N, C-alpha and C positions, 0 to 999 in steps of 0.2 A: 494463557500463552506468555507472558512474559509481565513484569513489573517494571521494564524498561520501555515505556509508550511515549513518545513525542509526537505534537501535531504541527506541520507546518502553516502557519496564516498568512493571510495576505495583506498584513501589517504588522508592526513590529508590537504595537501597542494592542493590547487584546481589545479595548472597549473600543477601537478604528476597526478592528477585524471583521471583515463581512464575510468570509467563506474559510475553510479548510482547504490549503493546497496541497498538502499530502501527510501522512502518517508515517510514522517509523516504530518499527517493535525489533527492539535490539538493531539489528544490523541491515535492517531489512525496510524499504521504501515503498509505498503504497500510493499512489499518486492517480488522478484522473487527467488524462490528456484528450480533449476532446469527448469523441464518443467511446474513448478505450480506455479500461482500467490497466497500469502499468504496475507489475510486482518486480522489484528489482533487488538484488543482493551483490555488491561485486559489481562485475563483467555480467552475470547471467541475470538475466531478465524473460518475462513471460508477459505477454499481450492479450488480453481477453477483451472481447465486447462488454460495454459497459451495463447490457442487461443481465449479464450473468451474475449481478449483483442482488437482482430480485429474482430470477428464473433458476439459477442454478448457485445458491449461497454455499452449499457444501462443497462445491466443485471448487470454488474460489479458496474458501478454507484450505482446502486439501494443497492448492498450490502453495499458499503462504508457508504451511507446515514443511511440504516437500523444500521448498527453499531454507528454511529454519534447518532442516537435516543435511541440508545438501554440505557437500567436502569440495563441489567444485568453486572456490573463489578463486 
């Protein structure tokens, strides 16, 4: 997908971090908020139930790709 992937941790120092708060792929942010998965690019975003990651991973991947290809920033 990209060679520009970043992780947002819950602490500034890797040794102290206990979880990943967000993933960033190019200009797309993927984060978990409660029981929801939020995929966002600029002002456009898609919210999905968190269980889609296990039950429908290809649909989640398609949403990420759709936002990557989107010109609606």
